[in-house]
mmJSON file of the N, C-alpha and C atoms, coordinates in Angstrom:
{"data_MODEL":{"atom_site":{
"group_PDB":["ATOM","ATOM","ATOM","ATOM","ATOM","ATOM","ATOM","ATOM","ATOM","ATOM","ATOM","ATOM","ATOM","ATOM","ATOM","ATOM","ATOM","ATOM","ATOM","ATOM","ATOM","ATOM","ATOM","ATOM","ATOM","ATOM","ATOM","ATOM","ATOM","ATOM","ATOM","ATOM","ATOM","ATOM","ATOM","ATOM","ATOM","ATOM","ATOM","ATOM","ATOM","ATOM","ATOM","ATOM","ATOM","ATOM","ATOM","ATOM","ATOM","ATOM","ATOM","ATOM","ATOM","ATOM","ATOM","ATOM","ATOM","ATOM","ATOM","ATOM","ATOM","ATOM","ATOM","ATOM","ATOM","ATOM","ATOM","ATOM","ATOM","ATOM","ATOM","ATOM","ATOM","ATOM","ATOM","ATOM","ATOM","ATOM","ATOM","ATOM","ATOM","ATOM","ATOM","ATOM","ATOM","ATOM","ATOM","ATOM","ATOM","ATOM","ATOM","ATOM","ATOM","ATOM","ATOM","ATOM","ATOM","ATOM","ATOM","ATOM","ATOM","ATOM","ATOM","ATOM","ATOM","ATOM","ATOM","ATOM","ATOM","ATOM","ATOM","ATOM","ATOM","ATOM","ATOM","ATOM","ATOM","ATOM","ATOM","ATOM","ATOM","ATOM","ATOM","ATOM","ATOM","ATOM","ATOM","ATOM","ATOM","ATOM","ATOM","ATOM","ATOM","ATOM","ATOM","ATOM","ATOM","ATOM","ATOM","ATOM","ATOM","ATOM","ATOM","ATOM","ATOM","ATOM","ATOM","ATOM","ATOM","ATOM","ATOM","ATOM","ATOM","ATOM","ATOM","ATOM","ATOM","ATOM","ATOM","ATOM","ATOM","ATOM","ATOM","ATOM","ATOM","ATOM","ATOM","ATOM","ATOM","ATOM","ATOM","ATOM","ATOM","ATOM","ATOM","ATOM","ATOM","ATOM","ATOM","ATOM","ATOM","ATOM","ATOM","ATOM","ATOM","ATOM","ATOM","ATOM","ATOM","ATOM","ATOM","ATOM","ATOM","ATOM","ATOM","ATOM","ATOM","ATOM","ATOM","ATOM","ATOM","ATOM","ATOM","ATOM"],
"id":[1,2,3,4,5,6,7,8,9,10,11,12,13,14,15,16,17,18,19,20,21,22,23,24,25,26,27,28,29,30,31,32,33,34,35,36,37,38,39,40,41,42,43,44,45,46,47,48,49,50,51,52,53,54,55,56,57,58,59,60,61,62,63,64,65,66,67,68,69,70,71,72,73,74,75,76,77,78,79,80,81,82,83,84,85,86,87,88,89,90,91,92,93,94,95,96,97,98,99,100,101,102,103,104,105,106,107,108,109,110,111,112,113,114,115,116,117,118,119,120,121,122,123,124,125,126,127,128,129,130,131,132,133,134,135,136,137,138,139,140,141,142,143,144,145,146,147,148,149,150,151,152,153,154,155,156,157,158,159,160,161,162,163,164,165,166,167,168,169,170,171,172,173,174,175,176,177,178,179,180,181,182,183,184,185,186,187,188,189,190,191,192,193,194,195,196,197,198,199,200,201,202,203,204],
"type_symbol":["N","C","C","N","C","C","N","C","C","N","C","C","N","C","C","N","C","C","N","C","C","N","C","C","N","C","C","N","C","C","N","C","C","N","C","C","N","C","C","N","C","C","N","C","C","N","C","C","N","C","C","N","C","C","N","C","C","N","C","C","N","C","C","N","C","C","N","C","C","N","C","C","N","C","C","N","C","C","N","C","C","N","C","C","N","C","C","N","C","C","N","C","C","N","C","C","N","C","C","N","C","C","N","C","C","N","C","C","N","C","C","N","C","C","N","C","C","N","C","C","N","C","C","N","C","C","N","C","C","N","C","C","N","C","C","N","C","C","N","C","C","N","C","C","N","C","C","N","C","C","N","C","C","N","C","C","N","C","C","N","C","C","N","C","C","N","C","C","N","C","C","N","C","C","N","C","C","N","C","C","N","C","C","N","C","C","N","C","C","N","C","C","N","C","C","N","C","C","N","C","C","N","C","C"],
"label_atom_id":["N","CA","C","N","CA","C","N","CA","C","N","CA","C","N","CA","C","N","CA","C","N","CA","C","N","CA","C","N","CA","C","N","CA","C","N","CA","C","N","CA","C","N","CA","C","N","CA","C","N","CA","C","N","CA","C","N","CA","C","N","CA","C","N","CA","C","N","CA","C","N","CA","C","N","CA","C","N","CA","C","N","CA","C","N","CA","C","N","CA","C","N","CA","C","N","CA","C","N","CA","C","N","CA","C","N","CA","C","N","CA","C","N","CA","C","N","CA","C","N","CA","C","N","CA","C","N","CA","C","N","CA","C","N","CA","C","N","CA","C","N","CA","C","N","CA","C","N","CA","C","N","CA","C","N","CA","C","N","CA","C","N","CA","C","N","CA","C","N","CA","C","N","CA","C","N","CA","C","N","CA","C","N","CA","C","N","CA","C","N","CA","C","N","CA","C","N","CA","C","N","CA","C","N","CA","C","N","CA","C","N","CA","C","N","CA","C","N","CA","C","N","CA","C","N","CA","C","N","CA","C","N","CA","C","N","CA","C"],
"label_alt_id":[null,null,null,null,null,null,null,null,null,null,null,null,null,null,null,null,null,null,null,null,null,null,null,null,null,null,null,null,null,null,null,null,null,null,null,null,null,null,null,null,null,null,null,null,null,null,null,null,null,null,null,null,null,null,null,null,null,null,null,null,null,null,null,null,null,null,null,null,null,null,null,null,null,null,null,null,null,null,null,null,null,null,null,null,null,null,null,null,null,null,null,null,null,null,null,null,null,null,null,null,null,null,null,null,null,null,null,null,null,null,null,null,null,null,null,null,null,null,null,null,null,null,null,null,null,null,null,null,null,null,null,null,null,null,null,null,null,null,null,null,null,null,null,null,null,null,null,null,null,null,null,null,null,null,null,null,null,null,null,null,null,null,null,null,null,null,null,null,null,null,null,null,null,null,null,null,null,null,null,null,null,null,null,null,null,null,null,null,null,null,null,null,null,null,null,null,null,null,null,null,null,null,null,null],
"label_comp_id":["MET","MET","MET","THR","THR","THR","PHE","PHE","PHE","SER","SER","SER","THR","THR","THR","ASP","ASP","ASP","THR","THR","THR","MET","MET","MET","THR","THR","THR","LYS","LYS","LYS","SER","SER","SER","THR","THR","THR","MET","MET","MET","TYR","TYR","TYR","THR","THR","THR","THR","THR","THR","VAL","VAL","VAL","ASP","ASP","ASP","GLU","GLU","GLU","THR","THR","THR","GLY","GLY","GLY","VAL","VAL","VAL","LEU","LEU","LEU","ASN","ASN","ASN","ASN","ASN","ASN","TYR","TYR","TYR","ALA","ALA","ALA","PRO","PRO","PRO","GLU","GLU","GLU","THR","THR","THR","GLU","GLU","GLU","ILE","ILE","ILE","TYR","TYR","TYR","TYR","TYR","TYR","ALA","ALA","ALA","ASP","ASP","ASP","PHE","PHE","PHE","PRO","PRO","PRO","THR","THR","THR","LEU","LEU","LEU","GLU","GLU","GLU","GLN","GLN","GLN","GLN","GLN","GLN","ARG","ARG","ARG","ASN","ASN","ASN","TYR","TYR","TYR","ILE","ILE","ILE","SER","SER","SER","GLN","GLN","GLN","GLY","GLY","GLY","ALA","ALA","ALA","ILE","ILE","ILE","ALA","ALA","ALA","SER","SER","SER","LEU","LEU","LEU","LEU","LEU","LEU","VAL","VAL","VAL","CYS","CYS","CYS","LEU","LEU","LEU","LEU","LEU","LEU","ILE","ILE","ILE","LEU","LEU","LEU","THR","THR","THR","ALA","ALA","ALA","PHE","PHE","PHE","GLY","GLY","GLY","ILE","ILE","ILE","SER","SER","SER"],
"label_asym_id":["A","A","A","A","A","A","A","A","A","A","A","A","A","A","A","A","A","A","A","A","A","A","A","A","A","A","A","A","A","A","A","A","A","A","A","A","A","A","A","A","A","A","A","A","A","A","A","A","A","A","A","A","A","A","A","A","A","A","A","A","A","A","A","A","A","A","A","A","A","A","A","A","A","A","A","A","A","A","A","A","A","A","A","A","A","A","A","A","A","A","A","A","A","A","A","A","A","A","A","A","A","A","A","A","A","A","A","A","A","A","A","A","A","A","A","A","A","A","A","A","A","A","A","A","A","A","A","A","A","A","A","A","A","A","A","A","A","A","A","A","A","A","A","A","A","A","A","A","A","A","A","A","A","A","A","A","A","A","A","A","A","A","A","A","A","A","A","A","A","A","A","A","A","A","A","A","A","A","A","A","A","A","A","A","A","A","A","A","A","A","A","A","A","A","A","A","A","A","A","A","A","A","A","A"],
"label_entity_id":["1","1","1","1","1","1","1","1","1","1","1","1","1","1","1","1","1","1","1","1","1","1","1","1","1","1","1","1","1","1","1","1","1","1","1","1","1","1","1","1","1","1","1","1","1","1","1","1","1","1","1","1","1","1","1","1","1","1","1","1","1","1","1","1","1","1","1","1","1","1","1","1","1","1","1","1","1","1","1","1","1","1","1","1","1","1","1","1","1","1","1","1","1","1","1","1","1","1","1","1","1","1","1","1","1","1","1","1","1","1","1","1","1","1","1","1","1","1","1","1","1","1","1","1","1","1","1","1","1","1","1","1","1","1","1","1","1","1","1","1","1","1","1","1","1","1","1","1","1","1","1","1","1","1","1","1","1","1","1","1","1","1","1","1","1","1","1","1","1","1","1","1","1","1","1","1","1","1","1","1","1","1","1","1","1","1","1","1","1","1","1","1","1","1","1","1","1","1","1","1","1","1","1","1"],
"label_seq_id":[1,1,1,2,2,2,3,3,3,4,4,4,5,5,5,6,6,6,7,7,7,8,8,8,9,9,9,10,10,10,11,11,11,12,12,12,13,13,13,14,14,14,15,15,15,16,16,16,17,17,17,18,18,18,19,19,19,20,20,20,21,21,21,22,22,22,23,23,23,24,24,24,25,25,25,26,26,26,27,27,27,28,28,28,29,29,29,30,30,30,31,31,31,32,32,32,33,33,33,34,34,34,35,35,35,36,36,36,37,37,37,38,38,38,39,39,39,40,40,40,41,41,41,42,42,42,43,43,43,44,44,44,45,45,45,46,46,46,47,47,47,48,48,48,49,49,49,50,50,50,51,51,51,52,52,52,53,53,53,54,54,54,55,55,55,56,56,56,57,57,57,58,58,58,59,59,59,60,60,60,61,61,61,62,62,62,63,63,63,64,64,64,65,65,65,66,66,66,67,67,67,68,68,68],
"pdbx_PDB_ins_code":[null,null,null,null,null,null,null,null,null,null,null,null,null,null,null,null,null,null,null,null,null,null,null,null,null,null,null,null,null,null,null,null,null,null,null,null,null,null,null,null,null,null,null,null,null,null,null,null,null,null,null,null,null,null,null,null,null,null,null,null,null,null,null,null,null,null,null,null,null,null,null,null,null,null,null,null,null,null,null,null,null,null,null,null,null,null,null,null,null,null,null,null,null,null,null,null,null,null,null,null,null,null,null,null,null,null,null,null,null,null,null,null,null,null,null,null,null,null,null,null,null,null,null,null,null,null,null,null,null,null,null,null,null,null,null,null,null,null,null,null,null,null,null,null,null,null,null,null,null,null,null,null,null,null,null,null,null,null,null,null,null,null,null,null,null,null,null,null,null,null,null,null,null,null,null,null,null,null,null,null,null,null,null,null,null,null,null,null,null,null,null,null,null,null,null,null,null,null,null,null,null,null,null,null],
"Cartn_x":[139.42,140.27,139.677,140.451,139.997,140.897,140.273,141.057,140.305,140.988,140.341,140.612,139.64,139.778,139.501,140.094,139.848,138.615,137.755,136.565,136.823,135.825,135.986,136.224,135.757,135.918,137.225,138.09,139.398,139.293,138.218,138.109,138.201,138.5,138.711,137.418,137.004,135.834,136.361,135.883,136.338,135.399,135.972,135.192,135.735,134.823,135.223,134.54,135.186,134.643,134.58,133.376,133.277,133.609,133.43,133.819,133.047,131.81,130.989,131.182,132.028,132.289,131.392,130.604,129.711,130.513,130.337,131.027,130.209,130.859,130.233,131.005,130.326,130.959,130.633,131.618,131.447,131.821,131.008,131.284,132.496,133.236,134.386,133.921,134.69,134.331,134.657,133.707,133.902,134.638,135.239,135.946,134.941,135.179,134.267,134.62,133.594,133.808,132.677,132.951,131.978,131.359,130.099,129.392,129.823,129.783,130.073,128.808,128.99,127.862,127.289,125.952,125.367,125.722,125.889,126.185,124.93,125.1,123.944,122.889,123.32,122.357,121.576,122.271,121.588,120.624,121.025,120.145,118.879,119.045,117.868,116.97,117.565,116.761,115.99,116.634,115.953,114.786,114.984,113.913,112.741,113.025,111.937,111.225,111.974,111.338,110.464,110.927,110.129,108.87,108.971,107.793,106.78,107.248,106.332,105.675,106.45,105.883,104.849,105.14,104.178,102.898,103.032,101.865,101.024,101.681,100.969,100.205,100.838,100.183,98.995,99.174,98.055,96.889,97.195,96.124,95.417,96.162,95.536,94.631,95.076,94.247,92.994,93.14,91.964,91.015,91.539,90.681,89.925,90.614,89.947,88.832,89.076,88.041,86.897,87.222,86.188,85.293,85.849,85.074,84.192,84.688,83.919,82.841],
"Cartn_y":[71.33,70.886,71.378,72.022,72.543,72.015,71.554,71.122,71.487,71.529,71.865,70.758,70.573,69.579,70.234,69.714,70.229,69.566,70.366,69.834,69.639,69.137,68.87,70.151,71.303,72.556,73.252,72.605,73.125,74.362,74.468,75.511,74.831,75.59,75.003,75.041,73.886,73.795,73.681,74.539,74.537,73.688,72.818,71.915,71.991,72.102,72.074,70.905,70.398,69.298,69.776,69.705,70.125,68.974,69.188,68.206,66.891,66.956,65.746,65.017,65.54,64.874,65.324,66.389,66.879,67.714,67.4,68.143,69.35,70.482,71.678,72.079,72.098,72.479,73.926,74.665,76.06,76.235,76.96,77.219,78.138,78.005,78.899,80.336,81.276,82.685,83.132,83.818,84.284,85.616,85.93,87.184,88.326,89.418,90.561,91.457,91.9,92.852,93.873,95.047,96.128,96.26,96.602,96.761,98.062,98.05,99.257,100.098,101.404,102.302,102.106,102.089,101.854,102.963,102.563,103.531,104.345,105.397,106.232,105.432,104.529,103.699,102.799,102.202,101.355,102.182,103.391,104.248,104.595,104.876,105.165,103.942,102.763,101.535,101.336,101.599,101.455,102.43,103.647,104.647,104.219,103.744,103.332,102.093,101.155,99.974,100.362,101.311,101.782,102.484,103.281,103.981,102.986,101.99,100.97,100.186,99.833,99.085,99.924,101.198,102.09,102.228,102.357,102.454,101.179,100.037,98.767,98.65,99.028,98.951,99.903,101.12,102.074,101.548,100.962,100.393,99.234,98.401,97.298,97.801,98.839,99.4,100.044,100.803,101.432,100.371,99.302,98.207,97.561,97.349,96.761,97.669,98.984,99.912,99.953,99.873,99.906,98.664,97.537,96.298,96.241,96.75,96.633,97.678],
"Cartn_z":[127.716,126.637,125.321,124.496,123.219,122.123,121.042,119.888,118.63,117.519,116.257,115.25,114.36,113.31,111.972,110.909,109.571,108.991,108.383,107.746,106.266,105.536,104.121,103.322,103.81,103.076,103.414,104.138,104.523,105.398,106.157,107.168,108.522,109.532,110.847,111.644,112.164,113.04,114.462,115.332,116.703,117.551,118.355,119.198,120.613,121.585,122.985,123.666,124.697,125.494,126.935,127.549,128.943,129.887,131.199,132.201,132.078,131.58,131.486,130.164,129.284,128.018,126.877,127.076,126.035,125.039,123.738,122.687,122.269,122.076,121.542,120.295,119.154,117.898,117.587,117.126,116.763,115.3,114.578,113.172,113.052,111.97,111.782,111.571,112.051,111.896,110.481,109.874,108.505,108.506,107.383,107.247,107.111,107.812,107.788,106.603,105.898,104.814,104.839,104.337,104.333,102.947,102.916,101.646,100.975,99.664,98.899,98.797,98.758,98.593,97.19,97.046,95.718,94.725,93.481,92.426,92.122,91.327,90.982,90.234,89.367,88.626,89.588,90.553,91.527,92.377,92.747,93.532,92.75,91.459,90.621,90.525,90.414,90.361,91.661,92.808,94.091,94.206,93.736,93.785,92.911,91.697,90.802,91.35,91.916,92.504,93.689,94.507,95.641,95.185,94.109,93.587,93.032,92.309,91.757,92.882,93.913,95.037,95.782,95.972,96.649,95.843,94.541,93.67,93.747,93.747,93.835,95.156,96.251,97.565,97.616,97.093,97.076,96.244,95.092,94.26,94.952,95.653,96.383,97.499,98.213,99.29,98.716,97.642,97.015,96.464,95.915,95.425,96.576,97.699,98.869,99.384,99.432,99.856,98.857,97.575,96.545,96.576,96.881,96.92,98.17,99.275,100.53,100.663],
"occupancy":[1.0,1.0,1.0,1.0,1.0,1.0,1.0,1.0,1.0,1.0,1.0,1.0,1.0,1.0,1.0,1.0,1.0,1.0,1.0,1.0,1.0,1.0,1.0,1.0,1.0,1.0,1.0,1.0,1.0,1.0,1.0,1.0,1.0,1.0,1.0,1.0,1.0,1.0,1.0,1.0,1.0,1.0,1.0,1.0,1.0,1.0,1.0,1.0,1.0,1.0,1.0,1.0,1.0,1.0,1.0,1.0,1.0,1.0,1.0,1.0,1.0,1.0,1.0,1.0,1.0,1.0,1.0,1.0,1.0,1.0,1.0,1.0,1.0,1.0,1.0,1.0,1.0,1.0,1.0,1.0,1.0,1.0,1.0,1.0,1.0,1.0,1.0,1.0,1.0,1.0,1.0,1.0,1.0,1.0,1.0,1.0,1.0,1.0,1.0,1.0,1.0,1.0,1.0,1.0,1.0,1.0,1.0,1.0,1.0,1.0,1.0,1.0,1.0,1.0,1.0,1.0,1.0,1.0,1.0,1.0,1.0,1.0,1.0,1.0,1.0,1.0,1.0,1.0,1.0,1.0,1.0,1.0,1.0,1.0,1.0,1.0,1.0,1.0,1.0,1.0,1.0,1.0,1.0,1.0,1.0,1.0,1.0,1.0,1.0,1.0,1.0,1.0,1.0,1.0,1.0,1.0,1.0,1.0,1.0,1.0,1.0,1.0,1.0,1.0,1.0,1.0,1.0,1.0,1.0,1.0,1.0,1.0,1.0,1.0,1.0,1.0,1.0,1.0,1.0,1.0,1.0,1.0,1.0,1.0,1.0,1.0,1.0,1.0,1.0,1.0,1.0,1.0,1.0,1.0,1.0,1.0,1.0,1.0,1.0,1.0,1.0,1.0,1.0,1.0],
"B_iso_or_equiv":[0.0,0.0,0.0,0.0,0.0,0.0,0.0,0.0,0.0,0.0,0.0,0.0,0.0,0.0,0.0,0.0,0.0,0.0,0.0,0.0,0.0,0.0,0.0,0.0,0.0,0.0,0.0,0.0,0.0,0.0,0.0,0.0,0.0,0.0,0.0,0.0,0.0,0.0,0.0,0.0,0.0,0.0,0.0,0.0,0.0,0.0,0.0,0.0,0.0,0.0,0.0,0.0,0.0,0.0,0.0,0.0,0.0,0.0,0.0,0.0,0.0,0.0,0.0,0.0,0.0,0.0,0.0,0.0,0.0,0.0,0.0,0.0,0.0,0.0,0.0,0.0,0.0,0.0,0.0,0.0,0.0,0.0,0.0,0.0,0.0,0.0,0.0,0.0,0.0,0.0,0.0,0.0,0.0,0.0,0.0,0.0,0.0,0.0,0.0,0.0,0.0,0.0,0.0,0.0,0.0,0.0,0.0,0.0,0.0,0.0,0.0,0.0,0.0,0.0,0.0,0.0,0.0,0.0,0.0,0.0,0.0,0.0,0.0,0.0,0.0,0.0,0.0,0.0,0.0,0.0,0.0,0.0,0.0,0.0,0.0,0.0,0.0,0.0,0.0,0.0,0.0,0.0,0.0,0.0,0.0,0.0,0.0,0.0,0.0,0.0,0.0,0.0,0.0,0.0,0.0,0.0,0.0,0.0,0.0,0.0,0.0,0.0,0.0,0.0,0.0,0.0,0.0,0.0,0.0,0.0,0.0,0.0,0.0,0.0,0.0,0.0,0.0,0.0,0.0,0.0,0.0,0.0,0.0,0.0,0.0,0.0,0.0,0.0,0.0,0.0,0.0,0.0,0.0,0.0,0.0,0.0,0.0,0.0,0.0,0.0,0.0,0.0,0.0,0.0],
"pdbx_formal_charge":[null,null,null,null,null,null,null,null,null,null,null,null,null,null,null,null,null,null,null,null,null,null,null,null,null,null,null,null,null,null,null,null,null,null,null,null,null,null,null,null,null,null,null,null,null,null,null,null,null,null,null,null,null,null,null,null,null,null,null,null,null,null,null,null,null,null,null,null,null,null,null,null,null,null,null,null,null,null,null,null,null,null,null,null,null,null,null,null,null,null,null,null,null,null,null,null,null,null,null,null,null,null,null,null,null,null,null,null,null,null,null,null,null,null,null,null,null,null,null,null,null,null,null,null,null,null,null,null,null,null,null,null,null,null,null,null,null,null,null,null,null,null,null,null,null,null,null,null,null,null,null,null,null,null,null,null,null,null,null,null,null,null,null,null,null,null,null,null,null,null,null,null,null,null,null,null,null,null,null,null,null,null,null,null,null,null,null,null,null,null,null,null,null,null,null,null,null,null,null,null,null,null,null,null],
"auth_seq_id":[1,1,1,2,2,2,3,3,3,4,4,4,5,5,5,6,6,6,7,7,7,8,8,8,9,9,9,10,10,10,11,11,11,12,12,12,13,13,13,14,14,14,15,15,15,16,16,16,17,17,17,18,18,18,19,19,19,20,20,20,21,21,21,22,22,22,23,23,23,24,24,24,25,25,25,26,26,26,27,27,27,28,28,28,29,29,29,30,30,30,31,31,31,32,32,32,33,33,33,34,34,34,35,35,35,36,36,36,37,37,37,38,38,38,39,39,39,40,40,40,41,41,41,42,42,42,43,43,43,44,44,44,45,45,45,46,46,46,47,47,47,48,48,48,49,49,49,50,50,50,51,51,51,52,52,52,53,53,53,54,54,54,55,55,55,56,56,56,57,57,57,58,58,58,59,59,59,60,60,60,61,61,61,62,62,62,63,63,63,64,64,64,65,65,65,66,66,66,67,67,67,68,68,68],
"auth_comp_id":["MET","MET","MET","THR","THR","THR","PHE","PHE","PHE","SER","SER","SER","THR","THR","THR","ASP","ASP","ASP","THR","THR","THR","MET","MET","MET","THR","THR","THR","LYS","LYS","LYS","SER","SER","SER","THR","THR","THR","MET","MET","MET","TYR","TYR","TYR","THR","THR","THR","THR","THR","THR","VAL","VAL","VAL","ASP","ASP","ASP","GLU","GLU","GLU","THR","THR","THR","GLY","GLY","GLY","VAL","VAL","VAL","LEU","LEU","LEU","ASN","ASN","ASN","ASN","ASN","ASN","TYR","TYR","TYR","ALA","ALA","ALA","PRO","PRO","PRO","GLU","GLU","GLU","THR","THR","THR","GLU","GLU","GLU","ILE","ILE","ILE","TYR","TYR","TYR","TYR","TYR","TYR","ALA","ALA","ALA","ASP","ASP","ASP","PHE","PHE","PHE","PRO","PRO","PRO","THR","THR","THR","LEU","LEU","LEU","GLU","GLU","GLU","GLN","GLN","GLN","GLN","GLN","GLN","ARG","ARG","ARG","ASN","ASN","ASN","TYR","TYR","TYR","ILE","ILE","ILE","SER","SER","SER","GLN","GLN","GLN","GLY","GLY","GLY","ALA","ALA","ALA","ILE","ILE","ILE","ALA","ALA","ALA","SER","SER","SER","LEU","LEU","LEU","LEU","LEU","LEU","VAL","VAL","VAL","CYS","CYS","CYS","LEU","LEU","LEU","LEU","LEU","LEU","ILE","ILE","ILE","LEU","LEU","LEU","THR","THR","THR","ALA","ALA","ALA","PHE","PHE","PHE","GLY","GLY","GLY","ILE","ILE","ILE","SER","SER","SER"],
"auth_asym_id":["A","A","A","A","A","A","A","A","A","A","A","A","A","A","A","A","A","A","A","A","A","A","A","A","A","A","A","A","A","A","A","A","A","A","A","A","A","A","A","A","A","A","A","A","A","A","A","A","A","A","A","A","A","A","A","A","A","A","A","A","A","A","A","A","A","A","A","A","A","A","A","A","A","A","A","A","A","A","A","A","A","A","A","A","A","A","A","A","A","A","A","A","A","A","A","A","A","A","A","A","A","A","A","A","A","A","A","A","A","A","A","A","A","A","A","A","A","A","A","A","A","A","A","A","A","A","A","A","A","A","A","A","A","A","A","A","A","A","A","A","A","A","A","A","A","A","A","A","A","A","A","A","A","A","A","A","A","A","A","A","A","A","A","A","A","A","A","A","A","A","A","A","A","A","A","A","A","A","A","A","A","A","A","A","A","A","A","A","A","A","A","A","A","A","A","A","A","A","A","A","A","A","A","A"],
"auth_atom_id":["N","CA","C","N","CA","C","N","CA","C","N","CA","C","N","CA","C","N","CA","C","N","CA","C","N","CA","C","N","CA","C","N","CA","C","N","CA","C","N","CA","C","N","CA","C","N","CA","C","N","CA","C","N","CA","C","N","CA","C","N","CA","C","N","CA","C","N","CA","C","N","CA","C","N","CA","C","N","CA","C","N","CA","C","N","CA","C","N","CA","C","N","CA","C","N","CA","C","N","CA","C","N","CA","C","N","CA","C","N","CA","C","N","CA","C","N","CA","C","N","CA","C","N","CA","C","N","CA","C","N","CA","C","N","CA","C","N","CA","C","N","CA","C","N","CA","C","N","CA","C","N","CA","C","N","CA","C","N","CA","C","N","CA","C","N","CA","C","N","CA","C","N","CA","C","N","CA","C","N","CA","C","N","CA","C","N","CA","C","N","CA","C","N","CA","C","N","CA","C","N","CA","C","N","CA","C","N","CA","C","N","CA","C","N","CA","C","N","CA","C","N","CA","C","N","CA","C","N","CA","C","N","CA","C","N","CA","C"],
"pdbx_PDB_model_num":[1,1,1,1,1,1,1,1,1,1,1,1,1,1,1,1,1,1,1,1,1,1,1,1,1,1,1,1,1,1,1,1,1,1,1,1,1,1,1,1,1,1,1,1,1,1,1,1,1,1,1,1,1,1,1,1,1,1,1,1,1,1,1,1,1,1,1,1,1,1,1,1,1,1,1,1,1,1,1,1,1,1,1,1,1,1,1,1,1,1,1,1,1,1,1,1,1,1,1,1,1,1,1,1,1,1,1,1,1,1,1,1,1,1,1,1,1,1,1,1,1,1,1,1,1,1,1,1,1,1,1,1,1,1,1,1,1,1,1,1,1,1,1,1,1,1,1,1,1,1,1,1,1,1,1,1,1,1,1,1,1,1,1,1,1,1,1,1,1,1,1,1,1,1,1,1,1,1,1,1,1,1,1,1,1,1,1,1,1,1,1,1,1,1,1,1,1,1,1,1,1,1,1,1]
}}}
């Protein structure tokens, strides 16, 4: 037996009941959407953030080698 009830957010929660009377609640399925390709400005920001992160990691490794 399957039935659905409305929740406070006005989305449908699906609930099933098996032979022993155990309830199983399922979250509503969300709408699928595809991500947009990053703009040139975003791509430049990602490159600069990656370069800064790489520099930081290299400095931390060199500092660790220098201390030991």
